[in-house]
C-alpha positions as a LaTeX table, in Angstrom:
\begin{tabular}{lrrr}
\hline
Residue & $x$ (\AA) & $y$ (\AA) & $z$ (\AA) \\
\hline
Met1 & 95.71 & 157.23 & 70.98 \\
Ser2 & 96.78 & 154.65 & 73.43 \\
Ile3 & 100.01 & 154.87 & 74.81 \\
Lys4 & 101.85 & 151.59 & 75.98 \\
Ile5 & 103.89 & 151.53 & 79.48 \\
Leu6 & 106.65 & 148.87 & 79.32 \\
Met7 & 108.44 & 146.97 & 81.42 \\
Pro8 & 111.73 & 148.78 & 82.50 \\
Ala9 & 115.34 & 147.52 & 82.36 \\
Leu10 & 116.51 & 148.72 & 85.68 \\
Ser11 & 119.66 & 146.87 & 85.36 \\
Pro12 & 121.83 & 146.44 & 82.29 \\
Thr13 & 121.59 & 142.22 & 83.17 \\
Met14 & 118.09 & 142.42 & 83.60 \\
Thr15 & 115.72 & 140.48 & 81.11 \\
Glu16 & 112.85 & 140.04 & 82.77 \\
Gly17 & 110.95 & 140.79 & 86.22 \\
Ser18 & 108.10 & 140.62 & 89.03 \\
Leu19 & 105.45 & 143.01 & 88.88 \\
Asn20 & 104.43 & 143.00 & 92.70 \\
Lys21 & 102.09 & 145.77 & 93.21 \\
Trp22 & 99.96 & 148.54 & 91.17 \\
Leu23 & 99.98 & 151.84 & 92.97 \\
Val24 & 97.11 & 153.00 & 90.12 \\
Lys25 & 94.01 & 151.64 & 88.93 \\
Val26 & 91.86 & 151.46 & 85.91 \\
Gly27 & 90.29 & 155.06 & 85.41 \\
Asp28 & 92.98 & 156.98 & 87.48 \\
Lys29 & 94.71 & 159.84 & 86.05 \\
Val30 & 98.29 & 160.08 & 86.26 \\
Lys31 & 101.07 & 162.24 & 85.35 \\
Ala32 & 104.72 & 162.69 & 84.41 \\
Gly33 & 106.11 & 161.14 & 87.92 \\
Asp34 & 103.45 & 159.66 & 89.15 \\
Ile35 & 104.61 & 156.76 & 90.66 \\
Leu36 & 102.61 & 153.69 & 88.56 \\
Val37 & 104.17 & 150.32 & 89.67 \\
Glu38 & 106.29 & 148.19 & 92.30 \\
Ile39 & 108.87 & 146.36 & 90.12 \\
Glu40 & 111.19 & 143.65 & 91.59 \\
Thr41 & 114.63 & 143.47 & 89.71 \\
Asp42 & 117.74 & 141.30 & 90.03 \\
Lys43 & 119.00 & 143.34 & 92.58 \\
Ala44 & 115.89 & 145.02 & 94.83 \\
Thr45 & 112.33 & 146.19 & 94.81 \\
Met46 & 111.92 & 149.17 & 92.76 \\
Glu47 & 109.09 & 151.74 & 91.79 \\
Val48 & 108.57 & 153.08 & 88.00 \\
Glu49 & 107.49 & 156.75 & 87.32 \\
Ala50 & 104.66 & 157.40 & 84.81 \\
Val51 & 106.72 & 159.40 & 81.73 \\
Asp52 & 103.35 & 160.52 & 80.18 \\
Glu53 & 100.05 & 162.26 & 81.21 \\
Gly54 & 96.68 & 160.42 & 80.55 \\
Ile55 & 94.40 & 158.19 & 82.16 \\
Ile56 & 94.95 & 154.56 & 83.02 \\
Ser57 & 92.71 & 152.73 & 80.53 \\
Glu58 & 94.26 & 148.77 & 81.05 \\
Ile59 & 96.03 & 147.29 & 83.13 \\
Ile60 & 97.75 & 144.33 & 80.88 \\
Val61 & 99.74 & 142.62 & 83.60 \\
Lys62 & 98.42 & 141.65 & 86.82 \\
Glu63 & 100.22 & 142.15 & 90.55 \\
Gly64 & 102.36 & 139.06 & 91.64 \\
Thr65 & 102.99 & 137.97 & 88.01 \\
Thr66 & 106.64 & 136.83 & 87.94 \\
Gly67 & 109.06 & 136.12 & 84.51 \\
Val68 & 107.47 & 140.07 & 82.83 \\
Asn69 & 110.05 & 140.61 & 80.11 \\
Val70 & 111.55 & 143.50 & 79.42 \\
Asn71 & 110.15 & 145.98 & 77.11 \\
Ser72 & 106.41 & 144.20 & 77.08 \\
Pro73 & 103.63 & 146.00 & 77.85 \\
Ile74 & 102.00 & 145.81 & 81.49 \\
Ala75 & 99.54 & 148.82 & 80.67 \\
Leu76 & 98.06 & 151.32 & 78.47 \\
Ile77 & 97.41 & 155.25 & 78.85 \\
Gln78 & 94.87 & 156.74 & 77.50 \\
Ser79 & 95.11 & 160.28 & 76.00 \\
Glu80 & 93.31 & 162.84 & 78.24 \\
Gly81 & 91.09 & 164.33 & 75.10 \\
Glu82 & 89.75 & 160.64 & 74.44 \\
Asn83 & 86.68 & 159.20 & 76.11 \\
Leu84 & 86.97 & 155.77 & 77.69 \\
Lys85 & 83.14 & 154.99 & 77.86 \\
Ser86 & 83.12 & 155.20 & 73.93 \\
Lys87 & 85.54 & 152.70 & 74.10 \\
Lys88 & 83.42 & 150.83 & 76.16 \\
Val89 & 80.32 & 151.19 & 74.16 \\
Lys90 & 82.05 & 150.60 & 70.75 \\
Lys91 & 83.31 & 147.33 & 72.70 \\
Glu92 & 79.93 & 146.17 & 73.78 \\
Asn93 & 78.29 & 146.98 & 70.18 \\
Ile94 & 81.31 & 144.70 & 68.67 \\
Gln95 & 80.59 & 141.93 & 70.94 \\
Asn96 & 76.47 & 142.39 & 70.16 \\
Lys97 & 77.14 & 142.24 & 66.67 \\
Leu98 & 79.48 & 139.00 & 67.28 \\
Ser99 & 76.76 & 137.25 & 69.31 \\
Glu100 & 73.97 & 138.00 & 66.53 \\
Asn101 & 76.30 & 136.62 & 63.76 \\
Val102 & 76.33 & 133.44 & 66.04 \\
Asn103 & 73.10 & 133.16 & 66.71 \\
Thr104 & 71.74 & 133.80 & 63.14 \\
Thr105 & 74.75 & 131.04 & 62.37 \\
Ile106 & 72.51 & 128.59 & 64.79 \\
Lys107 & 69.24 & 129.00 & 63.53 \\
Ser108 & 70.16 & 128.74 & 59.85 \\
Leu109 & 72.32 & 125.11 & 60.85 \\
Glu110 & 69.13 & 123.82 & 63.24 \\
Thr111 & 67.56 & 124.34 & 60.02 \\
Ser112 & 69.41 & 121.85 & 58.08 \\
Lys113 & 70.62 & 118.38 & 58.42 \\
Val114 & 73.32 & 118.86 & 60.54 \\
Asn115 & 73.50 & 117.03 & 63.70 \\
Lys116 & 72.13 & 119.51 & 66.61 \\
Lys117 & 74.17 & 117.56 & 69.79 \\
Thr118 & 77.44 & 117.45 & 67.04 \\
Phe119 & 77.29 & 121.35 & 66.68 \\
Asn120 & 76.47 & 121.69 & 69.84 \\
Asp121 & 79.78 & 119.92 & 71.26 \\
Ser122 & 81.60 & 121.88 & 68.78 \\
Ile123 & 79.87 & 125.16 & 69.39 \\
Lys124 & 80.29 & 124.18 & 73.72 \\
Ile125 & 84.54 & 122.96 & 72.83 \\
Glu126 & 84.96 & 126.80 & 70.89 \\
Lys127 & 83.72 & 128.63 & 73.79 \\
Leu128 & 85.73 & 126.68 & 76.71 \\
Gly129 & 89.17 & 127.25 & 74.87 \\
Asp130 & 91.77 & 126.12 & 77.29 \\
Arg131 & 89.17 & 123.89 & 79.57 \\
Val132 & 90.59 & 120.32 & 80.40 \\
Phe133 & 87.83 & 117.31 & 79.89 \\
Ala134 & 88.06 & 115.29 & 82.80 \\
Ser135 & 85.66 & 112.22 & 84.85 \\
Pro136 & 84.75 & 113.44 & 87.77 \\
Ile137 & 86.95 & 111.07 & 89.90 \\
Ala138 & 89.67 & 112.63 & 88.00 \\
Lys139 & 88.98 & 115.72 & 89.37 \\
Ile140 & 88.84 & 114.49 & 92.91 \\
Ile141 & 92.08 & 112.69 & 92.05 \\
Ala142 & 94.01 & 115.56 & 90.52 \\
Lys143 & 92.58 & 117.85 & 93.53 \\
Glu144 & 93.99 & 115.55 & 96.38 \\
Lys145 & 97.48 & 115.22 & 94.51 \\
Asp146 & 97.66 & 118.97 & 93.54 \\
Leu147 & 97.98 & 118.39 & 90.15 \\
Asp148 & 96.73 & 120.43 & 86.77 \\
Leu149 & 94.66 & 118.52 & 84.88 \\
Lys150 & 96.57 & 120.50 & 81.63 \\
Asn151 & 99.86 & 118.44 & 82.39 \\
Ile152 & 97.82 & 114.82 & 82.37 \\
Gln153 & 97.25 & 113.49 & 78.75 \\
Gly154 & 93.81 & 112.27 & 78.55 \\
Ser155 & 93.16 & 108.92 & 77.39 \\
Gly156 & 89.57 & 108.88 & 77.42 \\
Pro157 & 86.74 & 110.14 & 74.35 \\
Asn158 & 87.96 & 113.26 & 73.08 \\
Gly159 & 90.98 & 113.06 & 74.92 \\
Arg160 & 89.23 & 113.07 & 78.59 \\
Val161 & 91.18 & 112.33 & 81.90 \\
Ile162 & 90.44 & 109.30 & 83.42 \\
Lys163 & 91.33 & 107.77 & 86.57 \\
Arg164 & 94.13 & 105.80 & 84.48 \\
Asp165 & 96.51 & 108.64 & 83.53 \\
Phe166 & 97.14 & 109.33 & 87.08 \\
Asp167 & 99.03 & 105.73 & 86.74 \\
Asn168 & 100.75 & 107.13 & 83.27 \\
Ala169 & 101.66 & 110.44 & 85.11 \\
Lys170 & 102.85 & 109.12 & 87.88 \\
Ser171 & 105.21 & 106.79 & 85.62 \\
Gln172 & 106.63 & 109.34 & 83.60 \\
Asn173 & 107.54 & 111.48 & 86.86 \\
Asn174 & 109.06 & 108.72 & 88.70 \\
Asn175 & 112.30 & 110.92 & 89.02 \\
Leu176 & 111.21 & 113.33 & 91.08 \\
Pro177 & 111.17 & 113.38 & 94.94 \\
Thr178 & 109.03 & 111.42 & 96.66 \\
Ser179 & 106.44 & 113.10 & 98.75 \\
Ser180 & 107.17 & 112.01 & 101.84 \\
Ser181 & 111.07 & 113.73 & 101.32 \\
Ile182 & 109.20 & 116.94 & 99.87 \\
Lys183 & 108.46 & 119.33 & 103.03 \\
Asp184 & 107.46 & 122.24 & 100.73 \\
Ile185 & 107.99 & 123.79 & 97.43 \\
Val186 & 108.24 & 127.61 & 97.27 \\
Lys187 & 108.14 & 129.60 & 94.21 \\
Ala188 & 111.40 & 131.49 & 94.01 \\
Ser189 & 111.83 & 135.00 & 93.65 \\
Ser190 & 112.72 & 137.20 & 90.63 \\
Ile191 & 116.06 & 138.01 & 92.59 \\
Arg192 & 116.40 & 134.45 & 93.39 \\
Lys193 & 116.01 & 133.34 & 89.73 \\
Ile194 & 118.48 & 135.66 & 88.42 \\
Ile195 & 121.50 & 135.02 & 90.95 \\
Ala196 & 121.00 & 131.72 & 89.86 \\
Asp197 & 120.97 & 132.37 & 86.29 \\
Arg198 & 124.03 & 134.50 & 86.84 \\
Thr199 & 126.39 & 132.60 & 89.12 \\
Thr200 & 125.22 & 129.58 & 87.11 \\
His201 & 126.60 & 131.21 & 84.13 \\
Ala202 & 130.03 & 132.71 & 85.68 \\
Lys203 & 130.65 & 129.63 & 86.82 \\
Asn204 & 129.87 & 127.51 & 83.60 \\
Thr205 & 131.50 & 130.38 & 81.34 \\
Val206 & 134.03 & 131.84 & 83.15 \\
Pro207 & 137.66 & 129.84 & 83.63 \\
His208 & 138.20 & 130.28 & 87.48 \\
Phe209 & 141.63 & 130.15 & 89.43 \\
Tyr210 & 141.94 & 130.34 & 93.18 \\
Leu211 & 145.21 & 132.13 & 95.17 \\
Lys212 & 145.13 & 131.64 & 98.47 \\
Ile213 & 147.24 & 133.52 & 101.21 \\
Glu214 & 147.57 & 134.15 & 105.21 \\
Ser215 & 148.31 & 137.45 & 106.32 \\
Asn216 & 149.26 & 138.36 & 109.94 \\
Val217 & 146.64 & 141.29 & 110.73 \\
Asp218 & 148.55 & 142.03 & 114.56 \\
Lys219 & 149.56 & 145.23 & 113.46 \\
Leu220 & 146.17 & 146.20 & 111.27 \\
Ile221 & 143.97 & 145.00 & 114.89 \\
Leu222 & 146.37 & 147.83 & 116.85 \\
Leu223 & 145.55 & 150.50 & 113.71 \\
Arg224 & 141.77 & 149.85 & 114.29 \\
Lys225 & 141.59 & 149.85 & 118.06 \\
Lys226 & 143.95 & 153.04 & 118.43 \\
Ile227 & 141.61 & 154.53 & 115.67 \\
Asn228 & 138.59 & 154.05 & 117.44 \\
Glu229 & 140.16 & 155.08 & 120.61 \\
Asn230 & 140.60 & 158.34 & 118.73 \\
Asn231 & 137.37 & 159.01 & 116.71 \\
Gln232 & 134.14 & 159.66 & 118.33 \\
Lys233 & 132.25 & 160.06 & 115.12 \\
Ile234 & 132.23 & 156.39 & 113.78 \\
Lys235 & 133.73 & 153.13 & 114.87 \\
Ile236 & 135.31 & 151.43 & 112.13 \\
Ser237 & 135.25 & 147.73 & 111.37 \\
Ile238 & 137.86 & 145.27 & 109.76 \\
Asn239 & 136.16 & 145.07 & 106.99 \\
Asp240 & 136.02 & 148.95 & 106.33 \\
Ile241 & 140.26 & 148.32 & 106.51 \\
Leu242 & 140.05 & 145.45 & 103.91 \\
Val243 & 137.91 & 147.74 & 101.54 \\
Lys244 & 140.58 & 150.33 & 101.72 \\
Ala245 & 143.40 & 147.90 & 101.26 \\
Leu246 & 141.86 & 145.85 & 97.99 \\
Ala247 & 141.29 & 149.18 & 96.90 \\
Met248 & 144.80 & 150.58 & 97.29 \\
Ala249 & 146.40 & 147.01 & 95.90 \\
Gln250 & 144.02 & 147.31 & 92.77 \\
Tyr251 & 145.13 & 150.60 & 92.02 \\
Lys252 & 148.79 & 149.36 & 92.29 \\
Asn253 & 148.37 & 147.11 & 89.73 \\
Pro254 & 145.99 & 148.58 & 86.45 \\
Asn255 & 146.60 & 145.45 & 84.33 \\
Thr256 & 144.11 & 144.04 & 86.87 \\
Asn257 & 141.69 & 146.43 & 86.99 \\
Val258 & 139.89 & 145.08 & 83.68 \\
Ser259 & 137.09 & 142.86 & 82.34 \\
Trp260 & 136.39 & 140.42 & 78.90 \\
Ser261 & 133.93 & 141.33 & 77.22 \\
Asn262 & 133.33 & 139.37 & 73.29 \\
Gly263 & 136.94 & 138.98 & 72.98 \\
Asp264 & 137.49 & 142.55 & 73.80 \\
Ile265 & 139.91 & 143.64 & 77.30 \\
Ile266 & 138.34 & 146.76 & 78.84 \\
Lys267 & 140.36 & 149.03 & 81.26 \\
Tyr268 & 139.20 & 150.99 & 83.71 \\
Ser269 & 140.22 & 153.98 & 85.28 \\
Ser270 & 138.45 & 154.01 & 88.31 \\
Val271 & 138.66 & 151.64 & 91.06 \\
Asp272 & 135.14 & 150.72 & 92.20 \\
Val273 & 134.96 & 148.12 & 95.24 \\
Ser274 & 131.50 & 145.79 & 95.05 \\
Ile275 & 130.72 & 144.64 & 98.52 \\
Ala276 & 128.90 & 140.93 & 99.12 \\
Val277 & 125.89 & 142.05 & 101.01 \\
Ser278 & 123.74 & 139.14 & 102.04 \\
Leu279 & 119.67 & 139.65 & 102.57 \\
Glu280 & 116.72 & 137.42 & 103.23 \\
Glu281 & 116.03 & 136.56 & 99.59 \\
Gly282 & 119.44 & 136.70 & 98.42 \\
Leu283 & 122.48 & 138.67 & 97.95 \\
Ile284 & 123.49 & 142.30 & 96.59 \\
Thr285 & 126.33 & 144.16 & 95.95 \\
Pro286 & 126.64 & 147.81 & 96.34 \\
Ile287 & 129.71 & 149.72 & 95.38 \\
Ile288 & 131.84 & 151.97 & 96.95 \\
Lys289 & 133.00 & 154.41 & 93.94 \\
Asn290 & 136.74 & 155.53 & 93.99 \\
Ala291 & 137.35 & 153.73 & 97.03 \\
Asn292 & 141.38 & 154.07 & 96.72 \\
Glu293 & 140.54 & 157.80 & 96.86 \\
Lys294 & 138.10 & 157.93 & 100.17 \\
Gly295 & 139.64 & 157.63 & 103.50 \\
Leu296 & 138.99 & 155.58 & 106.04 \\
Leu297 & 136.45 & 157.64 & 107.91 \\
Glu298 & 134.31 & 158.05 & 104.02 \\
Ile299 & 134.49 & 153.94 & 103.33 \\
Ser300 & 132.84 & 153.13 & 106.89 \\
Lys301 & 130.15 & 155.98 & 106.45 \\
Glu302 & 129.16 & 155.04 & 102.99 \\
Ile303 & 129.40 & 151.30 & 103.50 \\
Lys304 & 126.66 & 151.77 & 106.61 \\
Ile305 & 124.15 & 153.80 & 104.56 \\
Leu306 & 124.39 & 151.55 & 101.54 \\
Val307 & 123.91 & 148.22 & 103.57 \\
Lys308 & 120.77 & 150.12 & 105.22 \\
Lys309 & 119.47 & 150.83 & 101.63 \\
Ala310 & 120.07 & 147.93 & 100.78 \\
Arg311 & 118.50 & 145.81 & 103.14 \\
Glu312 & 115.58 & 148.10 & 102.88 \\
Gly313 & 115.42 & 147.69 & 99.15 \\
Lys314 & 116.46 & 151.54 & 97.96 \\
Leu315 & 119.39 & 151.14 & 96.48 \\
Ser316 & 119.49 & 152.86 & 93.28 \\
Lys317 & 121.08 & 151.71 & 90.33 \\
Asp318 & 123.53 & 153.76 & 90.06 \\
Glu319 & 124.58 & 152.01 & 94.02 \\
Tyr320 & 124.81 & 148.43 & 92.65 \\
Thr321 & 125.65 & 148.72 & 88.62 \\
Gly322 & 129.67 & 148.72 & 87.81 \\
Gly323 & 132.31 & 148.18 & 90.21 \\
Thr324 & 135.96 & 146.43 & 89.13 \\
Ile325 & 136.52 & 144.27 & 91.97 \\
Ser326 & 134.13 & 142.57 & 94.64 \\
Ile327 & 135.02 & 141.44 & 98.54 \\
Ser328 & 133.47 & 138.98 & 100.25 \\
Asn329 & 133.67 & 138.44 & 103.77 \\
Leu330 & 132.29 & 135.05 & 105.75 \\
Gly331 & 134.29 & 135.49 & 108.81 \\
Met332 & 131.82 & 136.60 & 110.86 \\
Phe333 & 130.23 & 132.97 & 110.74 \\
Gly334 & 133.48 & 131.43 & 111.64 \\
Ile335 & 134.78 & 130.38 & 108.11 \\
Arg336 & 137.99 & 130.21 & 107.92 \\
Glu337 & 138.66 & 130.37 & 104.41 \\
Phe338 & 136.06 & 130.28 & 100.76 \\
Gly339 & 136.30 & 130.76 & 97.49 \\
Ala340 & 133.81 & 133.05 & 95.66 \\
Ile341 & 132.19 & 133.27 & 92.31 \\
Ile342 & 133.62 & 135.82 & 90.19 \\
Asn343 & 130.60 & 138.68 & 90.00 \\
Leu344 & 130.57 & 139.30 & 86.10 \\
Pro345 & 131.42 & 141.32 & 84.02 \\
Gln346 & 134.20 & 141.97 & 87.02 \\
Ser347 & 137.99 & 139.84 & 86.96 \\
Ser348 & 138.49 & 138.93 & 90.06 \\
Ile349 & 136.67 & 138.90 & 93.71 \\
Leu350 & 138.37 & 138.35 & 97.30 \\
Ala351 & 136.82 & 135.62 & 99.69 \\
Val352 & 138.01 & 136.60 & 103.08 \\
Gly353 & 137.29 & 134.78 & 106.59 \\
Thr354 & 137.79 & 134.68 & 110.12 \\
Ile355 & 140.79 & 135.91 & 112.05 \\
Gln356 & 142.05 & 132.80 & 114.38 \\
Lys357 & 145.08 & 133.24 & 117.07 \\
Val358 & 147.71 & 130.68 & 116.09 \\
Pro359 & 150.63 & 130.02 & 117.15 \\
Ser360 & 154.05 & 131.06 & 114.96 \\
Val361 & 157.84 & 131.20 & 114.86 \\
Val362 & 158.78 & 134.87 & 115.13 \\
Glu363 & 162.53 & 135.32 & 115.64 \\
Asp364 & 163.10 & 132.01 & 116.91 \\
Lys365 & 160.17 & 132.35 & 119.33 \\
Ile366 & 156.85 & 130.70 & 119.20 \\
Val367 & 153.98 & 132.94 & 119.54 \\
Pro368 & 150.22 & 133.62 & 119.50 \\
Val369 & 149.51 & 135.76 & 115.99 \\
Asn370 & 145.95 & 136.78 & 114.29 \\
Ile371 & 145.94 & 135.36 & 110.96 \\
Leu372 & 143.58 & 136.43 & 108.27 \\
Asn373 & 143.10 & 133.62 & 105.17 \\
Ser374 & 142.10 & 135.28 & 102.18 \\
Thr375 & 141.16 & 133.54 & 98.57 \\
Leu376 & 141.43 & 135.48 & 95.24 \\
Ser377 & 139.15 & 133.95 & 92.21 \\
Ala378 & 140.28 & 135.31 & 89.14 \\
Asp379 & 139.35 & 135.25 & 85.18 \\
His380 & 142.13 & 133.56 & 83.51 \\
Arg381 & 140.43 & 134.72 & 80.28 \\
Val382 & 141.78 & 138.50 & 81.15 \\
Leu383 & 144.14 & 138.10 & 84.43 \\
Asp384 & 147.24 & 135.20 & 84.52 \\
Gly385 & 148.97 & 133.82 & 87.62 \\
Ala386 & 151.59 & 135.88 & 88.36 \\
Val387 & 149.44 & 138.99 & 87.51 \\
Ala388 & 146.32 & 137.81 & 90.00 \\
Ala389 & 149.67 & 136.94 & 92.58 \\
Lys390 & 151.19 & 140.47 & 92.79 \\
Leu391 & 147.47 & 141.63 & 93.43 \\
Leu392 & 147.05 & 139.32 & 96.04 \\
Lys393 & 150.67 & 139.89 & 97.54 \\
Asp394 & 149.90 & 143.71 & 97.38 \\
Phe395 & 146.91 & 143.33 & 99.25 \\
Asn396 & 148.48 & 141.30 & 101.49 \\
Asp397 & 151.54 & 143.92 & 102.17 \\
Ile398 & 149.03 & 146.70 & 102.95 \\
Ile399 & 147.05 & 144.68 & 105.32 \\
Glu400 & 150.18 & 143.24 & 107.54 \\
Asn401 & 151.71 & 146.70 & 107.42 \\
Pro402 & 148.54 & 149.00 & 107.45 \\
Phe403 & 150.04 & 152.34 & 108.39 \\
Glu404 & 149.86 & 153.39 & 104.41 \\
Val405 & 145.90 & 153.26 & 104.77 \\
Trp406 & 146.05 & 155.44 & 107.82 \\
Leu407 & 148.37 & 158.05 & 105.60 \\
Gln408 & 146.10 & 158.15 & 102.84 \\
Ser409 & 143.05 & 158.31 & 105.06 \\
Glu410 & 142.87 & 162.50 & 105.76 \\
Asp411 & 139.68 & 162.13 & 107.75 \\
Met412 & 141.04 & 160.24 & 110.62 \\
Glu413 & 142.17 & 161.48 & 113.74 \\
Ile414 & 145.97 & 161.58 & 114.57 \\
Ile415 & 146.84 & 158.14 & 116.21 \\
\hline
\end{tabular}
């Protein structure tokens, strides 16, 4: 009996993926747990294991195939007791029988009054299937212009593609960029396609609104300096403190720890912060789960591990699936402020920019202070302006007076 190997759904949002590489071939014996294939999902490249024992009898989807639908068959496993050779013989017998039938039909038709040329032409067309008929000059033009003849409507005898058909093709595509303006056309990866689909869907269907705030982070910078001077185990980054502060702010505002789902509001019990990590092929958001309950040292260690795994394509599904709020930091690029697209099904995302030293009035004196600009994108279907504003205000209060962050980090040394 043949067992189908199906394209797996490796994330809740995955509808299709790319088959990168087969690690087995036809005839290989496999058992449950053996690695069969590498699949590229919307988040990473992952290995898929066998769940049945048997022999690989057929590879249905070739390496490098993109847009493979979830749950579609990609290969077949044959039970070990079945003889693959007998199946091959059976297939050959069927082919021989079909060949005999065709030859018999040809002989009977040849003896009739049917025009032999017409019959032979019809047989050729059936055998050629998807082949496109084109004149020699048309084939040369298609090759020079890197055009697929299947996409050209032939106007010659029996639909044959001829020279003038390329003029028509050109006029039908005159809205495309000219060849001189195109440097290259690169096929998008599965990750890039899904990022495009998800961000377009989020922007088109979610009523975003944006709240901005400026925070004096002099005390935060001082806190980080003191922590790192007294903790030799690991160095804390500004972003580590911001992740902790955001988790604390959402914990204080449980009415923001929600998402919209087909007319219902889902409430979450844990605070899980998704962190935007830039990759060569796109973006991924690994998650610090229960971030409000963790100390700065633990958060910092976890972020470093997750970022490393993300860039190596080794994140497990559990490490990037879920999340209740996201944070995206472009401060390292000198960006002052920006608005981020909500990471569905979450209802908000915080975008933070670079820290700038600017003149400010403090106690009637102009002094230099360190300012951080933050922008909260919120889903108006489930969060009202005042609710989202309270979340952002609490975040601001925490980072302007970050002693509470240190108090909640029992894994920190005394400073």
